[in-house]
C-alpha positions as CSV (number, residue, x, y, z in Angstrom):
1,X,0.0,0.0,0.0
2,X,2.9,2.4,0.8
3,X,4.3,1.9,-2.7
4,X,0.9,2.6,-4.3
5,X,0.5,5.7,-2.1
6,X,4.0,6.9,-2.9
7,X,3.4,6.4,-6.7
8,X,0.1,8.3,-6.4
9,X,1.8,11.2,-4.6
10,X,4.4,11.4,-7.3
11,X,1.8,11.4,-10.0
12,X,-0.1,14.2,-8.3
13,X,3.0,16.3,-7.9
14,X,4.0,15.7,-11.6
15,X,0.5,16.8,-12.7
16,X,0.7,20.0,-10.5
17,X,4.2,20.8,-11.8
18,X,3.1,20.3,-15.4
19,X,0.1,22.6,-14.8
20,X,2.3,25.3,-13.2
21,X,4.9,25.0,-15.9
22,X,2.3,25.4,-18.6
23,X,1.1,28.8,-17.2
24,X,4.6,30.3,-16.7
25,X,5.1,33.3,-19.0
26,X,1.7,33.2,-20.5
27,X,-0.4,36.4,-21.0
28,X,-2.4,37.6,-18.0
29,X,-5.9,39.0,-18.0
30,X,-7.6,36.4,-20.0
31,X,-5.6,37.1,-23.2
32,X,-5.5,34.3,-25.8
33,X,-2.4,32.1,-25.8
34,X,-0.3,31.8,-28.9
35,X,0.9,28.3,-29.6
36,X,2.3,28.9,-33.1
37,X,5.8,27.8,-34.1
38,X,8.6,29.8,-32.3
39,X,9.2,32.7,-34.7
40,X,7.6,34.3,-37.7
41,X,8.8,37.1,-40.0
42,X,6.6,39.6,-41.7
43,X,6.9,42.4,-44.2
44,X,4.9,45.5,-43.3
45,X,3.9,47.9,-46.1
46,X,2.5,51.3,-45.2
47,X,0.6,53.1,-48.0
48,X,-0.3,56.8,-47.7
49,X,-3.7,57.7,-49.2
50,X,-3.6,61.4,-48.1
51,X,-4.4,63.0,-51.5
52,X,-5.9,66.4,-52.3
53,X,-8.9,64.7,-53.9
54,X,-9.8,62.7,-50.8
55,X,-8.9,65.5,-48.3
56,X,-9.3,68.8,-50.2
57,X,-9.8,71.0,-47.1
58,X,-6.6,73.0,-46.3
59,X,-4.5,70.4,-48.1
60,X,-0.8,71.3,-47.4
61,X,1.0,72.1,-50.7
62,X,4.1,73.8,-49.4
63,X,6.1,74.7,-46.2
64,X,6.0,71.7,-45.8
65,X,3.8,69.8,-48.3
66,X,1.7,66.8,-47.1
67,X,4.0,63.9,-46.1
68,X,4.5,61.1,-43.6
69,X,7.2,60.7,-41.0
70,X,9.3,57.6,-40.6
71,X,7.4,54.6,-39.2
72,X,8.4,53.3,-35.7
73,X,7.0,50.1,-34.3
74,X,7.5,47.2,-31.9
75,X,6.7,43.5,-31.6
76,X,5.6,43.0,-27.9
77,X,3.5,41.2,-25.4
78,X,0.3,42.5,-23.7
79,X,2.4,43.9,-20.9
80,X,3.5,46.8,-23.1
81,X,1.5,49.5,-24.8
82,X,2.9,52.1,-27.2
83,X,-0.3,54.0,-27.4
84,X,-4.0,53.4,-26.8
85,X,-7.2,55.2,-27.6
86,X,-8.8,57.0,-24.7
87,X,-5.5,56.8,-22.7
88,X,-2.7,59.4,-22.2
89,X,0.3,59.2,-24.4
90,X,3.8,59.0,-22.9
91,X,6.3,61.8,-23.2
92,X,8.1,59.9,-25.9
93,X,5.0,59.5,-28.0
94,X,4.2,63.2,-27.4
95,X,7.6,64.2,-28.8
96,X,7.0,61.9,-31.8
97,X,3.5,63.1,-32.6
98,X,4.3,66.8,-32.2
99,X,7.8,67.1,-33.7
100,X,8.7,63.7,-35.2
101,X,11.5,63.2,-32.6
102,X,11.9,59.5,-32.0
103,X,14.7,59.4,-29.4
104,X,12.6,59.5,-26.3
105,X,10.1,57.0,-27.6
106,X,12.9,54.6,-28.5
107,X,14.3,54.9,-25.0
108,X,10.9,54.0,-23.6
109,X,10.6,51.0,-25.8
110,X,14.1,49.9,-24.8
111,X,13.3,50.3,-21.1
112,X,10.1,48.2,-21.4
113,X,12.1,45.5,-23.1
114,X,14.8,45.4,-20.4
115,X,12.6,45.7,-17.3
116,X,9.5,43.8,-18.3
117,X,10.8,41.6,-21.1
118,X,7.7,42.8,-22.9
119,X,9.3,43.9,-26.2
120,X,10.8,41.4,-28.6
121,X,11.9,43.6,-31.4
122,X,11.8,47.2,-32.7
123,X,11.3,48.0,-36.4
124,X,11.2,51.1,-38.6
125,X,10.5,52.2,-42.1
126,X,11.7,55.3,-44.0
127,X,9.6,58.5,-44.3
128,X,7.2,59.1,-47.2
129,X,7.9,62.5,-48.8
130,X,4.4,63.0,-50.1
131,X,0.8,62.3,-48.9
132,X,0.5,59.4,-51.3
133,X,3.3,56.8,-51.4
134,X,4.5,53.8,-49.6
135,X,7.3,52.5,-47.4
136,X,8.1,49.1,-46.0
137,X,10.1,47.1,-43.5
138,X,10.5,43.7,-42.0
139,X,9.7,42.5,-38.4
140,X,9.9,39.4,-36.3
141,X,7.3,38.1,-33.8
142,X,7.5,35.4,-31.2
143,X,4.6,33.4,-29.5
144,X,5.1,35.4,-26.3
145,X,5.4,38.7,-28.3
146,X,2.9,38.3,-31.0
147,X,1.4,41.8,-30.8
148,X,2.5,44.6,-33.1
149,X,2.1,48.4,-32.6
150,X,3.4,51.3,-34.7
151,X,3.0,55.0,-35.2
152,X,3.5,57.4,-38.2
153,X,3.2,61.1,-37.8
154,X,1.0,63.2,-40.1
155,X,3.2,66.1,-41.4
156,X,2.4,68.9,-41.0
157,X,0.0,68.7,-38.0
158,X,-0.2,69.8,-34.4
159,X,0.0,66.2,-32.9
160,X,-1.8,64.0,-35.3
161,X,-0.8,60.5,-36.3
162,X,-1.9,57.1,-37.6
163,X,-1.0,53.7,-36.3
164,X,-1.9,50.3,-35.0
165,X,-2.3,49.4,-31.3
166,X,-1.5,45.8,-30.3
167,X,-2.5,43.9,-33.4
168,X,-2.2,40.2,-32.7
169,X,-0.5,38.4,-35.7
170,X,-1.1,35.0,-34.0
171,X,-4.4,33.2,-34.1
172,X,-4.4,30.2,-31.7
173,X,-1.9,27.7,-33.1
174,X,-0.9,29.5,-36.3
175,X,0.5,32.8,-37.6
176,X,-1.8,34.9,-39.8
177,X,-0.7,34.8,-43.5
178,X,-1.8,38.4,-44.3
179,X,-3.5,41.3,-42.6
180,X,-4.8,44.5,-44.3
181,X,-6.1,47.4,-42.3
182,X,-7.3,50.9,-43.1
183,X,-5.9,53.7,-41.0
184,X,-7.6,56.9,-39.8
185,X,-6.1,60.0,-38.1
186,X,-5.7,60.2,-34.3
187,X,-5.1,63.2,-32.0
188,X,-2.4,62.6,-29.4
189,X,-4.2,65.0,-27.0
190,X,-1.1,67.2,-26.3
191,X,-1.7,70.1,-28.7
192,X,-4.9,72.0,-29.3
193,X,-4.3,73.1,-32.9
194,X,-7.2,72.8,-35.3
195,X,-5.4,72.9,-38.6
196,X,-2.4,71.2,-40.3
197,X,-0.3,74.3,-40.0
198,X,-1.5,75.5,-36.5
199,X,1.2,77.1,-34.3
200,X,2.1,75.2,-31.1
201,X,-0.8,75.5,-28.6
202,X,-0.3,73.0,-25.7
203,X,-3.3,71.2,-24.4
204,X,-3.5,71.9,-20.6
205,X,-4.3,69.6,-18.9
206,X,-3.2,66.9,-21.4
207,X,-6.1,65.0,-23.0
208,X,-6.3,61.4,-24.1
209,X,-5.8,59.9,-27.5
210,X,-9.0,60.4,-29.7
211,X,-9.8,59.4,-33.3
212,X,-10.4,62.4,-35.6
213,X,-13.6,62.0,-37.6
214,X,-15.5,64.0,-40.1
215,X,-17.5,65.7,-37.3
216,X,-15.2,65.6,-34.3
217,X,-13.7,68.0,-33.4
218,X,-16.9,69.8,-34.4
219,X,-15.2,73.1,-35.1
220,X,-15.6,74.3,-38.7
221,X,-11.9,75.4,-38.8
222,X,-10.7,71.8,-38.2
223,X,-8.8,70.4,-41.2
224,X,-10.7,67.1,-41.1
225,X,-14.2,68.7,-40.6
226,X,-16.4,67.4,-43.4
227,X,-20.0,67.7,-42.1
228,X,-21.5,66.1,-45.2
229,X,-19.6,62.9,-44.7
230,X,-20.7,60.1,-42.3
231,X,-17.1,59.1,-42.0
232,X,-13.7,60.0,-43.3
233,X,-12.1,58.0,-46.1
234,X,-9.1,56.1,-44.9
235,X,-6.0,58.3,-44.9
236,X,-3.6,55.4,-45.1
237,X,-3.5,51.6,-45.2
238,X,-1.1,48.9,-43.8
239,X,-0.4,45.4,-45.1
240,X,1.3,42.6,-43.1
241,X,2.5,39.6,-45.2
242,X,4.1,36.6,-43.6
243,X,7.5,35.8,-45.2
244,X,8.5,32.3,-46.2
245,X,12.1,33.1,-47.3
246,X,15.1,33.4,-45.1
247,X,15.9,37.0,-44.1
248,X,19.1,37.1,-46.3
249,X,17.3,35.9,-49.4
250,X,14.2,38.1,-48.8
251,X,12.5,39.6,-51.9
252,X,9.7,42.0,-51.0
253,X,6.4,40.5,-51.8
254,X,4.4,42.2,-54.6
255,X,1.0,43.5,-53.6
256,X,-1.8,42.2,-55.7
257,X,-2.5,45.6,-57.3
258,X,-4.3,44.0,-60.2
259,X,-7.1,42.9,-58.0
260,X,-7.3,45.8,-55.7
261,X,-6.4,48.8,-57.9
262,X,-3.3,50.9,-57.5
263,X,-4.0,53.3,-54.7
264,X,-1.0,55.4,-55.6
265,X,-1.3,55.8,-59.4
266,X,-4.9,55.0,-60.3
267,X,-6.9,58.1,-59.5
268,X,-10.1,56.2,-60.1
269,X,-9.6,54.4,-56.7
270,X,-9.3,57.7,-54.8
271,X,-12.5,58.9,-53.2
272,X,-13.6,62.4,-54.1
273,X,-14.6,64.2,-50.9
274,X,-16.9,67.1,-51.6
275,X,-15.8,70.4,-50.2
276,X,-18.4,73.1,-49.9
277,X,-17.7,76.8,-50.4
278,X,-17.3,78.9,-47.3
279,X,-17.7,82.6,-47.3
280,X,-17.1,85.4,-44.8
281,X,-19.8,87.5,-43.1
282,X,-21.1,90.4,-45.0
283,X,-19.2,93.7,-44.6
284,X,-21.0,96.8,-43.4
285,X,-23.2,98.6,-45.9
286,X,-21.4,101.3,-47.9
287,X,-22.7,104.9,-48.3
288,X,-25.9,105.4,-50.1
289,X,-25.4,107.3,-53.3
290,X,-27.8,108.8,-55.8
291,X,-29.5,112.0,-57.0
292,X,-31.6,114.1,-54.7
293,X,-35.3,113.2,-54.6
294,X,-34.8,109.7,-55.9
295,X,-33.9,106.4,-54.3
296,X,-30.2,105.6,-54.2
297,X,-28.2,102.4,-53.9
298,X,-25.8,101.0,-51.3
299,X,-23.8,97.8,-51.4
300,X,-21.9,95.3,-49.2
301,X,-19.5,92.5,-50.0
302,X,-18.1,89.3,-48.6
303,X,-15.2,87.1,-49.7
304,X,-14.5,83.4,-50.2
305,X,-12.8,81.7,-47.3
306,X,-12.8,78.2,-48.8
307,X,-13.0,77.4,-52.5
308,X,-15.4,74.5,-53.4
309,X,-13.9,71.3,-54.7
310,X,-15.1,67.9,-55.9
311,X,-18.7,69.0,-56.7
312,X,-19.1,70.7,-53.4
313,X,-21.7,73.5,-52.9
314,X,-20.7,76.4,-55.1
315,X,-20.1,79.9,-53.7
316,X,-23.1,82.3,-53.4
317,X,-23.0,85.9,-54.6
318,X,-20.3,87.9,-53.1
319,X,-21.9,91.4,-53.6
320,X,-25.3,92.6,-52.7
321,X,-27.1,95.9,-53.4
322,X,-30.1,97.5,-51.8
323,X,-32.2,100.7,-52.4
324,X,-31.8,103.5,-49.9
325,X,-32.3,107.2,-49.3
326,X,-29.1,109.0,-50.4
327,X,-26.9,110.3,-47.6
328,X,-25.4,113.2,-49.6
329,X,-27.5,113.7,-52.7
330,X,-26.3,115.7,-55.7
């Protein structure tokens, strides 16, 4: 009986140790567990779709023209967050969103990797010198670090950016082969400027990250304010493709432009966002002129603040006349 009891005790301990070992290093908080093969490599292609046709209002043409900063991202676990909607950004992300300075953000990512072991790798891609264009990079993910986050600054802008927050490239026991996502502008909550070229105007106290929509912020001066639209067209797109080749023999995968349309060259795929004419308030009435004993005429004017585009509402009359009694008749 003692041998049987001893064997049973050993079996129970072995079971408990196996259960404890299986939970070591797994995500907390009910996150799904990735059981895919140890490593996977991906190409990431960022495509800017910020054209004057899709976003005609206050589109930056010079000093500087519309463009994108370099892309900065990380492969990480659920213990790390580069940015998150409705939460405050770090000092490093604030510097990146406002000025495109990546040093502080890089140090934050490095610190998270050293202290929490939550960052597996950092990746970056070159800047795009125009609103429409593309850039690409490679990245490596691990079962314990299967999440991907990145940011790209909208240039020029107060503190606006696009990006991905904690996209999981693992699905249970396998790595995803391809992921394509549309991207929309976000406000970092650190600068209160309304337009692309607004001067620095710090948000005090700091606000959280919010998505910029066609109606929010609701101020008519906002560069993305299009009240006729239910939602903004995507300002960018990102594609992740799993690589089969070894890193040294890597040949960038070609996007299937034949089936999707070339977003960069083919203007037919670019949405035309209507922009309505905006005019100023009327000026004061001018002096009433005319001969004595008869009705005279006075006039007032207004000017165009925003020219219409893409079949938007045309401008109304800019000058108006009315009859009046002459002030100094002749």
